[in-house]
C-alpha positions in Angstrom: 0.0 -0.3 0.0 1.0 3.7 -0.5 0.9 6.0 2.2 -0.1 8.9 0.7 2.2 12.3 2.0 0.3 14.9 4.2 -0.3 17.6 2.1 -0.2 21.1 4.0 -2.3 22.9 6.8 -4.4 25.0 5.0 -7.4 23.9 6.3 -9.1 20.9 7.9 -9.6 17.7 5.5 -13.7 17.3 4.5 -15.9 16.5 7.2 -17.9 13.9 4.8 -15.6 10.7 5.8 -13.4 9.2 8.5 -10.5 10.9 6.6 -11.3 14.5 7.9 -9.6 13.3 11.6 -7.7 10.5 11.1 -4.3 10.0 9.5 -3.9 10.3 5.9 -2.5 7.1 5.3 -6.5 5.9 6.7 -8.2 3.3 4.4 -11.3 2.0 4.8 -11.7 -1.5 3.9 -14.8 -4.3 3.5 -16.5 -5.4 6.9 -15.8 -1.9 8.7 -11.7 -2.6 9.0 -10.0 1.1 9.4 -6.1 0.6 8.1 -4.0 3.2 9.1 -0.1 3.1 8.2 -1.0 -0.1 6.2 -2.6 -2.1 9.1 -5.8 -2.7 10.5 -6.5 -1.2 13.4 -8.8 -4.3 15.1 -5.7 -6.2 13.6 -3.9 -4.5 16.7 -5.6 -4.7 18.9 -5.6 -8.2 18.9 -2.4 -8.7 19.1 -1.5 -5.7 21.1 -4.8 -5.8 23.4 -7.0 -2.7 24.2 -6.6 0.2 25.4 -3.3 0.6 23.3 -2.5 3.9 20.7 -1.3 3.6 17.3 1.0 6.4 16.2 1.6 7.0 12.4 4.8 7.3 11.8 4.7 8.6 8.3 2.3 11.2 9.5 4.9 12.2 12.3 7.6 13.1 9.8 4.8 14.7 7.6 4.4 17.0 10.0 7.3 17.8 11.0 8.7 18.5 7.2 5.4 20.4 7.0 6.7 22.8 9.7 10.3 22.8 8.2 8.9 23.4 4.5 6.6 26.3 5.8 10.0 28.2 8.7 12.5 27.4 5.9 14.1 30.8 7.8 13.4 29.4 11.4 13.8 26.8 13.9 11.1 24.4 14.5 11.6 22.3 18.5 9.0 19.9 18.7 7.2 20.3 22.2 7.9 17.4 24.0 4.4 17.4 26.6 3.0 16.6 24.0 4.1 12.7 23.7 7.7 11.7 24.3 9.3 8.0 23.7 13.1 7.4 22.5 11.3 6.7 18.4 10.0 9.4 18.2 12.8 11.7 19.5 14.5 10.1 17.0 12.0 10.8 14.3 11.9 14.1 15.1 16.0 14.4 14.8 16.3 12.8 11.4 13.5 15.4 10.4 15.5 18.3 11.6 13.7 20.1 14.1 14.9 20.4 17.7 13.4 19.8 21.1 11.7 21.3 23.4 11.1 19.7 26.8 9.9 20.6 30.7 11.7 18.3 32.9 15.2 16.7 33.6 12.7 13.2 32.2 12.3 14.6 29.4 15.6 15.5 28.9 16.8 12.4 30.1 15.1 10.7 27.7 15.8 12.6 24.7 19.8 13.2 25.3 20.1 9.4 26.0 18.1 8.4 23.2 21.3 10.4 20.8 19.1 13.5 20.6 22.2 15.9 20.3 21.3 18.3 23.6 22.4 21.7 21.7 19.2 21.5 20.2 17.2 20.9 23.4 15.4 23.9 24.9 14.4 23.2 29.0 11.2 25.4 30.2 9.0 24.9 32.8 7.3 27.8 35.3 9.3 25.1 38.4 12.3 24.0 37.8 14.1 21.6 40.5 17.2 22.2 41.4 17.7 18.2 39.0 15.8 19.8 35.9 18.7 22.5 36.6 21.4 20.3 37.3 20.7 17.7 34.4 20.6 20.3 31.8 24.1 21.7 32.9 25.7 17.9 32.7 24.1 17.5 29.6 25.0 21.0 27.4 21.6 22.1 26.8 21.1 24.7 24.4 19.3 26.8 26.0 17.3 27.6 29.0 14.2 29.3 29.5 14.2 31.7 32.7 10.5 31.6 34.0 11.3 34.2 36.9 13.5 36.5 39.1 14.0 33.4 41.3 15.8 31.4 38.4 18.6 33.9 37.8 20.2 34.1 40.1 20.4 29.9 40.6 20.7 29.4 37.5 23.9 32.0 36.9 25.0 30.2 40.5 25.1 26.6 39.5 27.0 27.6 36.1 31.4 26.3 36.4 33.3 28.7 37.0 35.0 29.9 33.3 31.1 28.4 31.5 28.5 30.1 30.1 24.8 29.2 29.8 22.6 30.7 27.4 19.2 31.3 27.9 15.9 32.8 27.1 13.7 35.0 28.8 10.0 33.7 29.0 7.2 36.4 28.6 4.1 37.4 29.2 2.1 39.1 26.5 -0.7 39.6 27.6 -2.9 37.8 25.4 -5.6 35.8 26.4 -5.6 33.1 23.0 -5.9 29.4 23.6 -9.3 27.0 23.5 -10.1 26.8 27.2 -9.6 29.0 30.5 -6.9 26.0 31.8 -4.6 26.1 28.6 -4.0 29.9 28.2 -1.2 31.3 28.7 -0.3 34.1 27.9 -2.2 36.4 29.6 -1.0 38.6 33.0 -1.7 37.1 36.3 -0.7 33.4 35.8 1.8 31.4 36.7 4.4 31.5 33.3 6.4 34.3 32.4 7.3 37.9 33.6 4.6 40.5 32.5 5.4 43.1 30.3 3.0 44.9 31.4 3.8 45.4 35.0 7.5 45.9 34.0 8.5 42.6 35.6 10.1 41.9 31.7 12.4 44.6 31.3 14.1 44.4 34.8 14.6 40.7 34.3 16.7 41.5 31.6 18.6 43.5 33.0 19.5 41.6 35.6 19.9 38.4 33.5 22.1 40.7 31.2 23.8 41.8 34.9 24.8 38.2 35.0 28.6 37.2 33.8 27.7 33.6 33.1 24.7 33.5 31.7 24.4 35.0 27.8 20.8 36.1 26.6 19.9 35.5 23.2 16.0 36.6 23.2 13.0 36.0 24.1 10.9 33.7 24.6 6.7 33.7 24.4 4.0 30.8 24.9 0.3 32.1 24.5 -1.8 29.2 25.1 -2.7 26.2 23.3 -5.4 25.4 20.2 -5.3 28.4 19.3 -6.8 28.6 15.8 -6.5 31.9 14.8 -3.0 33.2 13.7 -3.9 37.4 14.8 -2.8 36.6 18.3 0.6 35.6 17.1 1.4 38.9 15.2 0.5 41.4 18.5 2.8 39.0 20.3 5.3 39.8 17.9 4.8 43.3 18.1 4.8 43.3 21.8 8.0 41.3 21.5 10.2 43.0 19.1 8.7 46.5 21.7 10.8 44.9 24.3 13.6 43.8 21.8 14.3 47.6 20.8 13.8 48.8 24.1 16.9 46.5 25.6 19.0 47.7 22.9 17.7 51.2 23.9 18.6 50.7 27.6 21.7 48.0 27.8 23.1 48.3 24.1 22.6 44.5 23.6 20.9 43.2 20.1 18.8 39.7 20.8 19.1 37.3 18.4 16.8 35.3 18.8 12.3 35.1 19.1 10.8 32.6 20.4 7.1 32.5 19.9 6.1 29.0 21.0 3.3 26.1 19.7 -0.2 25.8 21.0 -1.4 25.4 16.8 -4.8 23.9 17.1 -5.8 20.6 15.2 -9.6 20.1 14.4 -10.6 16.9 16.9 -14.0 16.4 14.8 -15.3 16.6 11.8 -15.0 20.3 10.2 -13.1 22.0 13.4 -11.3 24.8 12.8 -7.7 24.1 12.7 -5.0 26.8 12.8 -3.6 27.4 9.2 0.6 26.6 9.0 1.3 28.3 5.7 -0.9 31.5 7.0 0.9 31.4 10.3 4.3 31.6 8.5 3.7 34.1 5.5 2.1 36.5 7.9 4.1 35.5 11.0 7.6 36.4 9.1 6.0 39.7 7.2 5.1 41.2 10.9 8.7 40.5 12.5 10.2 41.7 9.1 7.4 44.9 9.3 7.9 45.8 13.2 11.7 45.4 13.4 12.5 47.5 10.7 10.2 50.0 12.1 12.3 49.7 15.5 15.3 50.0 13.8 16.7 46.3 14.8 18.0 43.3 12.5 15.3 40.7 12.1 16.0 37.9 14.7 16.4 34.2 14.4 12.7 32.7 14.8 11.8 29.9 17.0 8.7 27.6 16.9 7.9 25.3 19.2 4.7 22.5 17.6 3.5 20.0 19.4 -0.1 18.6 19.2 0.0 20.0 15.5 2.7 17.6 15.0 1.1 14.3 17.2 -1.8 15.0 18.1 -2.9 14.4 14.5 -0.7 10.9 14.2 -2.6 9.1 17.0 -5.6 7.3 17.4 -6.9 5.2 20.6 -8.6 2.2 20.4 -11.2 0.8 23.2 -13.1 -2.1 23.6 -16.8 -2.0 24.6 -17.6 -3.4 27.8 -21.3 -2.2 28.5 -24.1 -0.1 26.8 -26.7 1.0 29.5 -29.7 2.6 28.1 -31.7 5.5 30.8 -34.5 8.0 30.4 -32.4 10.6 28.7 -29.1 8.9 26.8 -27.1 5.5 26.4 -24.0 5.0 28.0 -21.0 2.8 25.7 -18.3 2.2 28.9 -14.7 1.1 27.6 -12.2 -0.4 28.7 -9.9 2.8 29.4 -10.6 6.1 30.1 -9.4 9.1 31.8 -6.7 7.1 33.2 -5.1 7.4 29.8 -7.4 10.1 28.6 -8.3 12.6 31.4 -8.2 15.6 28.4 -12.8 15.8 28.6 -12.3 16.0 32.3 -10.1 18.9 32.8 -10.6 20.6 29.5 -14.1 19.6 28.2 -12.7 17.9 25.5 -14.8 16.1 22.5 -14.0 14.1 20.3 -15.9 11.8 17.3 -15.1 7.7 17.9 -16.1 5.1 15.8 -17.2 1.6 15.5 -13.6 -0.3 13.7 -13.9 -4.3 13.2 -17.1 -5.0 11.2 -19.9 -3.0 9.6 -23.1 -2.4 10.8 -26.6 -1.9 9.4 -27.9 -0.4 11.7 -29.3 3.3 12.3 -26.7 5.4 14.3 -28.4 6.6 18.2 -26.4 9.4 19.9 -24.0 7.9 23.0 -22.3 9.1 25.3 -18.8 6.6 25.6 -17.7 6.6 28.7 -14.6 5.1 30.7 -14.0 2.5 33.4 -13.0 4.7 36.4 -15.1 5.2 39.4 -15.9 8.8 38.8 -18.9 10.2 37.0 -16.8 12.9 34.9 -14.9 9.9 33.3 -16.6 11.0 29.7 -14.6 10.2 26.2 -17.4 11.5 24.1 -20.8 12.4 25.0 -24.1 12.7 22.8 -21.2 11.3 19.6 -23.3 8.6 16.8 -22.6 5.2 17.2 -24.5 2.3 15.4 -27.1 1.8 17.7 -26.4 -2.0 17.6 -23.5 -1.3 19.4 -22.3 -3.9 21.5 -20.1 -5.2 24.5 -16.8 -6.6 22.5 -17.1 -4.1 19.5 -13.7 -1.7 18.4 -13.8 2.2 19.2 -11.3 4.3 17.6 -10.9 7.4 18.6 -9.1 9.9 16.2 -6.6 13.0 17.5 -5.6 11.2 20.1 -1.6 11.7 19.6 -0.4 14.1 21.7 -1.3 15.0 25.6 -3.1 11.0 26.2 -0.2 9.0 27.9 1.9 11.7 28.2 -0.6 12.7 30.5 -1.7 9.6 31.5 -2.0 7.7 35.5 -3.0 4.6 36.9 -5.7 5.7 38.4 -7.4 2.6 40.5 -4.0 0.5 39.7 -5.0 0.7 35.6 -1.5 0.4 33.8 -0.8 2.6 30.9 -1.6 1.9 27.7 0.8 0.5 25.1 2.0 2.5 22.0 2.4 1.0 18.5 3.5 2.3 15.9 2.6 1.9 12.4 4.3 3.3 8.9 4.2 0.6 5.0 2.1 -2.0 6.8 4.1 -3.0 9.5 3.8 -2.2 13.0 6.4 -2.3 15.7 5.6 -2.1 19.7 7.1 1.1 21.0 5.7 1.3 24.3 5.0 -1.5 26.3 1.6 -2.1 28.6 2.3 -1.0 32.2 1.5 -4.3 34.2 0.3 -4.8 37.5 3.4 -6.5 38.1 5.2 -3.0 37.5 2.7 -1.1 39.5 3.2 -3.6 42.4 6.7 -2.8 42.1 7.3 0.3 42.9 4.6 -0.5 46.1 8.0 -1.2 48.9 6.6 -1.4 52.2 3.7 -2.1 54.6 
């Protein structure tokens, strides 16, 4: 089977079939079988059990290339918090992207896999001493300073005669994102240093006063699931303004500007998505114009997509355990839930699962797909169309599951986390094994 390359992010794919929110390699076969990367999802479920995550390697790589092509003069860093494993770090490295991590764990995994530390950026609002020691020991390319307290801490940890490149995370006072809990560019929240109250400008002066730190530029991250280009343009203007004030006050021209990520993807047919070519074109034009107005050279741009790289490449496959009808609704209970996908409970995210593995001639009904956990909020998909004859033993596939599912998973109710299986060119291979009861028992060392 030939795998089709991913088209540019000009718009979501049409909402008239499964390909609208599924990987580009998705093909529907007779009898309701759904293939991704040339491998039938029901075969993966039979071979690896359920729940199981399927990750289309070719889709991940194509999305890396789409970003590289859209931003040829910029550095693209994959945001590892969306999902990280050794194979994914290897794919991202091969496709020429950098990496954005926010813990010693993510950093160690990437570097021990062979990812070049100088192409890694460490950020986070509360970096632990171990995070910073690991970053300095491994030679991370940039550390993003998120608070005034980190300035002295990082400088003191740098060895005599050494120098660490740092960026400063600025809060530009912009509210953008798909939910209040994932909007990080506005004032009065835990991330960054505010432009409005002068903390960012004061922090610039403090960093420049540390001989062991080299300030390479400014960083901001507006939020997640942003589908409009305009907030990024406002951020460019405001950060270039701070760069101009830095030059005027200190005679220093900062060579880098990091606009973060947060690029929105569709989760259901018809959902909006961020237009990547338009974003790249308009951000570049705004950066050139703002710098010309300020009399500054154009800095090196950095962007940090995470969800937009892996989200559409992943599929979660569940097995139906029970179907219950009440006067108000039909509940379809599956063998996973909020332990492997907490996003609906946290953010009210809505998905579009579908039946796979058999073709049903039954009329559609409205159903609520729920998980197995002891929480009323353990809902994976509310009021979605499923065949009226759905029954225990059926398989449901949930698209756009490649980001913030397994990375946010837990062992709630002592249910082990699912495995991850990669598909490409008709072959599948296990990337991350299932967490077993033996794994969970091994952590419990006392009575």
